[in-house]
C-alpha positions as CSV (number, residue, x, y, z in Angstrom):
1,M,123.0,98.7,58.0
2,D,120.7,96.2,56.5
3,Q,117.2,97.5,56.0
4,S,115.5,94.9,57.8
5,Y,117.9,94.9,60.8
6,R,116.9,98.6,61.2
7,H,113.4,98.2,60.9
8,L,113.9,95.7,63.7
9,V,116.0,98.0,66.0
10,S,113.6,101.0,65.3
11,L,110.5,98.7,66.4
12,T,112.4,97.9,69.5
13,S,113.3,101.5,70.5
14,I,109.5,102.2,69.6
15,S,108.2,99.7,72.3
16,D,110.9,100.6,74.7
17,A,109.9,104.6,74.4
18,L,106.1,103.5,74.5
19,V,106.9,101.1,78.1
20,W,109.1,103.8,79.8
21,S,107.7,106.7,79.5
22,G,105.3,107.8,82.1
23,D,103.5,110.3,79.9
24,R,101.5,109.0,76.7
25,T,101.4,111.7,74.6
26,E,104.8,112.2,75.3
27,A,105.6,108.8,74.9
28,F,103.9,108.6,71.3
29,L,105.9,111.8,70.3
30,E,109.3,110.0,71.0
31,A,107.8,106.9,68.8
32,L,107.0,109.3,66.1
33,R,110.1,110.6,65.8
34,I,111.8,107.3,65.6
35,V,109.3,106.2,62.6
36,R,110.5,109.9,61.1
37,E,114.0,108.9,61.3
38,T,113.7,105.3,60.1
39,T,111.7,106.1,56.9
40,G,112.9,109.7,56.1
41,A,109.9,111.3,56.5
42,K,109.4,115.0,56.8
43,M,106.3,114.9,59.1
44,A,104.7,112.2,61.0
45,P,101.9,113.6,62.8
46,A,99.2,111.2,64.4
47,Y,95.2,111.4,65.1
48,L,94.3,109.2,68.1
49,L,91.2,108.3,69.8
50,D,90.4,110.0,73.2
51,D,89.6,108.5,76.2
52,Q,86.1,109.5,75.6
53,V,85.7,107.6,72.5
54,T,84.3,110.9,70.7
55,H,86.7,112.4,68.8
56,Q,90.5,111.8,67.7
57,D,93.0,114.2,68.9
58,L,96.6,115.4,67.2
59,I,99.6,114.4,68.3
60,A,102.4,116.3,66.7
61,T,105.5,118.3,66.9
62,P,105.0,122.2,67.2
63,E,106.3,122.8,63.9
64,E,103.7,120.2,62.6
65,R,100.9,121.9,64.6
66,A,101.9,125.0,63.5
67,L,101.7,124.0,59.8
68,I,98.4,122.0,60.1
69,G,96.7,124.9,62.2
70,P,94.5,124.7,65.4
71,E,91.2,124.1,63.6
72,L,92.4,120.6,62.9
73,A,94.1,120.0,66.4
74,T,90.7,117.6,66.9
75,I,88.5,115.7,64.5
76,E,85.1,114.5,65.9
77,L,84.0,111.0,64.6
78,T,81.1,112.0,62.8
79,N,82.8,114.6,60.7
80,R,82.3,112.9,57.5
81,N,85.2,115.2,55.6
82,G,87.7,114.5,58.1
83,R,87.1,110.9,57.7
84,A,88.9,110.8,54.2
85,F,92.2,111.4,56.1
86,V,91.5,109.8,60.1
87,G,90.7,106.8,57.7
88,Q,88.8,103.6,58.9
89,A,90.8,101.3,56.1
90,P,92.7,98.1,58.3
91,H,95.9,98.2,55.7
92,L,98.3,101.0,54.8
93,V,97.0,103.6,52.3
94,E,100.1,105.2,49.8
95,V,99.2,108.3,48.2
96,P,102.0,108.7,45.8
97,D,99.9,112.0,43.8
98,E,97.2,114.1,44.3
99,T,93.9,112.3,44.3
100,P,90.0,113.7,44.4
101,A,90.0,112.0,48.0
102,W,93.3,114.3,48.7
103,R,91.8,117.4,47.1
104,A,88.6,117.0,49.3
105,L,90.8,117.7,52.4
106,A,90.4,120.6,54.2
107,P,92.8,123.1,52.3
108,K,94.9,124.0,55.4
109,F,95.6,120.8,55.9
110,R,96.2,120.0,52.3
111,K,98.9,122.7,52.2
112,A,101.0,121.4,55.2
113,F,100.7,117.8,54.4
114,R,101.2,117.3,50.3
115,P,101.8,113.7,48.7
116,P,103.5,111.4,48.4
117,G,102.7,110.1,51.6
118,V,101.3,107.1,53.4
119,V,98.5,106.7,55.9
120,V,99.3,104.3,58.7
121,P,96.4,102.4,60.6
122,V,96.4,102.2,64.2
123,H,94.7,99.5,65.5
124,A,94.4,96.8,68.3
125,D,92.1,94.0,69.1
126,Y,89.9,94.8,65.3
127,R,89.6,98.2,66.8
128,H,90.9,101.4,64.5
129,L,92.1,103.9,66.8
130,G,93.5,106.5,64.8
131,V,96.4,107.2,62.0
132,V,100.1,108.2,61.9
133,M,100.2,110.2,58.4
134,L,103.7,110.3,56.9
135,A,104.8,112.7,54.1
136,F,107.9,112.7,51.9
137,D,109.9,114.3,49.4
138,E,108.9,114.3,45.9
139,G,110.0,111.2,43.9
140,W,109.6,108.8,47.1
141,R,108.0,105.6,46.7
142,L,107.1,103.0,49.2
143,D,108.8,99.6,48.8
144,E,107.9,96.3,50.6
145,P,110.2,96.3,53.4
146,T,109.2,99.7,54.3
147,R,105.5,98.8,53.8
148,V,106.0,95.7,56.4
149,Y,107.7,97.7,58.9
150,L,105.0,100.4,58.8
151,D,102.1,98.2,59.1
152,L,104.2,96.6,62.5
153,V,104.4,100.4,63.5
154,G,100.5,100.7,63.4
155,R,100.0,97.4,65.3
156,V,102.6,98.2,68.4
157,L,101.1,101.9,68.4
158,G,97.6,100.4,68.7
159,R,98.5,98.2,71.2
160,Y,99.7,100.5,73.6
161,W,97.0,103.1,73.0
162,Y,94.5,100.4,73.3
163,R,95.9,99.6,76.8
164,W,95.9,103.1,78.0
165,L,92.4,103.7,76.7
166,K,91.1,100.7,78.5
167,T,93.1,101.9,82.1
168,S,91.7,105.2,81.7
169,R,88.2,104.0,81.3
170,E,88.6,101.6,84.0
171,H,89.5,104.2,86.2
172,E,86.6,106.2,85.2
173,L,84.1,103.6,85.9
174,G,85.6,102.8,89.2
175,A,85.2,106.1,90.0
176,L,81.7,106.1,89.3
177,Q,81.1,102.8,90.9
178,E,82.6,104.0,94.0
179,R,80.7,107.1,93.8
180,R,77.0,105.3,93.4
181,R,78.5,102.9,96.4
182,I,78.9,106.2,98.5
183,S,75.5,107.7,97.5
184,E,73.9,104.4,98.6
185,E,75.5,104.5,101.9
186,L,74.7,108.1,102.5
187,H,71.3,107.7,101.7
188,V,70.4,104.7,104.0
189,D,72.6,106.0,106.7
190,L,71.8,109.7,106.8
191,S,68.1,108.9,106.1
192,Q,67.7,107.0,109.5
193,Q,69.6,109.6,111.3
194,V,67.4,112.2,110.0
195,T,64.4,110.3,110.6
196,A,65.4,109.7,114.2
197,L,66.0,113.5,114.3
198,S,62.7,114.5,112.9
199,L,60.9,112.4,115.7
200,R,63.1,113.7,118.3
201,L,62.0,117.3,117.5
202,Q,58.6,116.5,117.2
203,T,58.8,115.5,120.9
204,L,60.5,118.5,121.8
205,R,57.8,120.8,120.4
206,L,55.2,118.4,123.0
207,D,57.8,118.9,125.8
208,L,58.2,122.7,125.5
209,G,56.1,123.2,128.7
210,D,58.2,121.0,131.0
211,P,61.8,122.4,130.8
212,E,63.4,119.8,132.3
213,Q,62.1,117.3,129.7
214,A,62.9,119.8,127.2
215,S,66.6,120.2,128.0
216,Q,67.2,116.4,127.8
217,D,65.3,116.5,124.2
218,L,67.5,119.0,123.3
219,A,70.8,117.1,124.8
220,I,69.3,113.7,122.3
221,V,68.8,116.3,119.4
222,D,72.6,117.8,120.0
223,H,73.8,114.1,119.8
224,L,71.9,113.2,116.9
225,V,73.0,116.3,114.9
226,N,77.1,115.4,115.9
227,G,76.4,112.0,114.4
228,I,75.1,113.6,111.4
229,K,78.4,115.2,111.2
230,R,80.6,112.3,111.9
231,S,79.2,110.3,109.3
232,L,79.3,113.3,106.7
233,R,82.7,113.7,107.8
234,S,83.4,110.0,107.5
235,R,81.9,109.7,104.0
236,M,84.0,112.9,102.8
237,L,87.1,111.5,103.8
238,G,86.5,108.2,101.8
239,L,85.8,110.4,98.6
240,R,89.0,112.2,99.1
241,Q,90.9,109.0,99.5
242,D,89.4,107.5,96.2
243,E,90.2,110.6,94.7
244,A,93.6,110.4,95.8
245,L,93.9,106.5,94.7
246,I,92.7,107.5,90.9
247,R,95.2,110.6,90.7
248,E,98.5,108.7,92.3
249,G,98.0,105.2,91.7
250,L,97.4,102.0,94.3
251,T,101.6,101.6,95.4
252,H,101.7,105.4,96.3
253,T,98.5,105.3,98.2
254,L,99.0,102.4,100.0
255,E,102.7,103.6,100.9
256,G,100.5,106.9,102.3
257,H,98.3,105.1,104.3
258,I,101.0,103.1,106.0
259,E,103.3,106.1,106.6
260,A,100.3,107.5,108.6
261,A,99.7,104.3,110.4
262,R,103.4,104.2,111.6
263,A,102.8,107.5,112.9
264,R,99.9,107.2,114.5
265,Y,100.6,103.8,115.9
266,Q,103.9,104.3,116.8
267,M,104.3,100.5,115.4
268,P,106.8,99.2,112.7
269,I,104.9,98.6,109.2
270,E,106.6,96.7,106.2
271,L,105.2,97.3,102.3
272,S,105.8,94.6,100.3
273,C,104.1,95.5,96.9
274,P,105.0,95.2,93.1
275,P,104.9,97.2,90.1
276,E,102.3,95.2,88.5
277,A,99.9,97.0,91.1
278,E,98.9,99.8,88.9
279,K,97.3,97.0,86.8
280,V,94.3,96.5,89.6
281,P,91.2,98.2,88.6
282,I,90.4,101.0,90.6
283,Q,87.0,99.8,92.1
284,I,89.0,96.6,93.5
285,A,92.1,98.7,94.6
286,A,89.7,101.1,96.4
287,Q,87.9,98.2,98.4
288,L,91.5,96.6,99.6
289,V,92.9,99.9,100.7
290,R,90.1,100.1,102.9
291,V,90.5,96.6,104.1
292,M,94.3,97.1,104.9
293,Q,93.3,100.0,106.9
294,E,91.0,98.0,108.9
295,S,93.4,95.4,109.3
296,L,96.1,97.9,110.4
297,A,94.0,99.2,113.2
298,N,92.9,95.9,114.6
299,A,96.6,94.9,114.5
300,C,97.9,97.8,115.9
301,L,94.8,98.3,118.7
302,H,94.3,95.1,119.6
303,A,96.6,92.0,118.8
304,D,99.5,93.7,121.1
305,C,101.9,93.0,118.4
306,T,105.3,94.6,118.0
307,K,105.4,94.8,113.8
308,V,102.9,94.4,111.1
309,Q,103.7,93.0,107.5
310,V,101.5,94.2,104.6
311,Q,101.9,92.4,101.1
312,L,100.4,92.9,97.9
313,S,100.7,90.2,95.0
314,L,99.0,89.5,91.5
315,P,99.2,85.7,91.2
316,G,97.3,84.6,88.3
317,T,94.0,86.3,87.6
318,V,93.6,87.4,91.3
319,V,94.9,90.4,93.5
320,R,95.7,89.2,97.1
321,L,96.3,91.3,99.8
322,T,97.6,89.9,103.5
323,V,98.5,91.5,106.7
324,V,100.5,89.7,109.1
325,D,101.0,90.6,112.5
326,D,103.4,88.7,115.4
327,G,100.6,89.4,118.0
328,V,99.0,87.0,120.6
329,G,97.2,85.1,117.6
330,L,93.6,84.5,117.6
331,D,91.1,84.8,120.2
332,P,87.7,82.7,119.3
333,D,85.7,84.3,122.2
334,R,86.5,87.5,121.1
335,L,85.7,87.4,117.5
336,R,82.4,85.6,118.5
337,S,81.3,88.5,120.4
338,D,83.1,91.4,118.5
339,N,82.8,90.5,115.0
340,L,81.8,93.8,113.4
341,G,85.0,94.5,111.9
342,M,85.4,91.4,110.1
343,R,81.9,91.7,108.9
344,V,82.6,94.8,107.3
345,I,85.7,93.6,105.7
346,S,84.0,90.5,104.1
347,E,81.1,92.9,102.8
348,R,83.5,95.1,101.1
349,M,85.5,92.1,99.7
350,A,81.9,90.7,98.5
351,L,81.2,93.8,96.6
352,I,84.1,93.0,94.2
353,G,83.4,89.5,94.1
354,G,86.3,88.5,96.5
355,R,86.5,87.1,100.0
356,V,88.6,87.5,103.0
357,S,90.0,84.8,105.8
358,L,91.2,85.2,109.3
359,E,94.1,82.3,110.4
360,P,96.9,82.0,112.7
361,A,100.4,83.4,111.0
362,D,103.6,81.1,111.0
363,G,105.3,81.6,114.2
364,G,102.4,83.2,116.0
365,G,99.9,86.1,115.2
366,T,97.3,86.5,112.9
367,M,97.1,86.7,109.0
368,V,94.0,88.5,107.2
369,T,94.0,87.5,103.5
370,A,91.8,89.0,101.1
371,E,91.4,88.0,97.6
372,A,89.4,89.4,94.6
373,P,89.3,88.4,90.9
374,I,90.6,90.8,88.2
375,Q,88.3,91.1,85.6
376,A,89.7,93.1,82.8
377,D,86.8,92.9,80.2
378,S,86.2,96.2,78.6
379,R,85.4,95.4,75.4
380,P,82.0,97.3,74.9
381,L,84.2,100.6,75.7
382,L,85.6,101.1,71.8
383,E,82.9,98.9,70.3
384,R,82.0,102.0,67.9
385,T,85.7,101.9,66.7
386,V,85.7,98.3,65.0
387,V,88.0,98.0,61.7
388,R,85.3,97.0,59.0
389,N,86.6,95.7,55.6
390,E,83.8,97.6,53.3
């Protein structure tokens, strides 16, 4: 087989491995296996940036890990000795023979990984993410077609690793923002209720000499305490839902809530959700889940409908959620007298720069549409790893 064609097939196989595997470590191990087979390398361990952008973790086969040793399973970015082999160069570094830089490496690593070899930088969007280190049998030399192939390998690996890093950090950021929102809601809601409870207790002290009035005060205090318990229960349920969203993804979370709604309301509810739903940032996904829950409750309890359809789509740079029922349609008088549900939905969408609309559905019924822009700019997350030509 022609060498260029073999390299092209290899790059396609690497891309497929990275796209279809559900576990990024397993995906990279498979990609490194393909690189090993294509180049004839004895070893192909990699050091790649972790989610917190503080160090690089070793990705290698069990045999390679045993040779390298546990003390080099992680390389801190501030470790000056380690930088000699985790590298910051934007281009391939060939090591045909022992060099002073090579001899300066940790003894255990130097013994396991001997020249000749090639250090392949893994980078994306001008950010250095790590390296793949290829070791070969004595006498091997790097030719130009292999140099071009390995340069492309570094870019392909970098593109996927950077995407996973961004996704991980967006999930983390979304979780933190949602926790802050819940904290603010708890502060406002519970502060008011606790203040009311405190005032009522003071009133109770003044009325201790009047058993009938004191009994009424106690009933009010009991009511206030139950209100605080309900608020706490509601907020804790919200936290658990966000935790499930981060762990299981948007599609699975929507399916779970719809299944629960079907059982609760005894209503046929259909869901249409594309695979791209997992690209929706967590802070947006969390609000869409709540909008869907509110809309389903309104439709199933008040619309006198026989079925509901839920659809999530990502047209262009927005994410759109529609909830359509076949019920009695819009009642302007009811909307004017009881619009709390719509106000809550609107406020939730406003938190993420979105909007919500209510309009008649084709053929009768009501359609709720919630839209929000998808903002994927996470550039500051990896600024410390910009590759510099020095």
